[in-house]
C-alpha positions, 0 to 999 in steps of 0.5 A: 469861710476862713480862707485857709487860716485857723486863726480866730477872728480872721477876716476870712470871706468878710470885706476889709475892715470886718472879720468872722467872730470867734467863739469868745466874741460871740460869748461876750455878746451873749453875756452883754445880753444877760447870760452868765459866764457859766451859761455862755461856756456851756454846750447845748441850750443856754441863757433865757431869751438871748436867742429871741433877742438876737433874732430878727425879721419875724415874718421869716421865722416859723411861728414858735416861742422864739418870735413869740417872746417879748424880747424878739429882735430887741438886740439889733443883731437881727439873725435870720433863719437860713437853713443848713446842709450837712454835705457829708450826711446829705441832710438839709434843713428848712430855712424858716426853722433855724439859723446856724451860724459859724464862729471862727474858732476851731474845736478839734476837727470841728468848729464852734457854732450857734443855733437859733431854733423857731421854738426856743428863745435860748441859744444853742452852742455846740461843736458837734458838726464838721467844718464841711456843714453849710451854715451861715456866717456873720461878719463883725466890724473891726 
């Protein structure tokens, strides 16, 4: 996805005029939606309903507290469930339960990502997967 660079916010696989967001850019969006800086910097589930705010297309998600939250889809971001695969571990996950989205920011040999889960209105942030895991990406306009 990064086209062999380790520079945050690089174009990577995105079209011209777009880039892969850094961990800090994603945190800025989360804080705009109501997270505090301390929450945004945490690892694990964070915030209150920011996961519901950034999720979209209710029909694609398994029924749970993510889409049942009144804030569902209110940000205009419209993150969709997409499943994932951990290539090295051979584990794959159903596509309607969660969205896993990479940032462009490395953390040691891993990278930062976000997870939205069908039964949680919060946003999970971690760096516990290796870069070989198959997660979704979002491009951000420059």
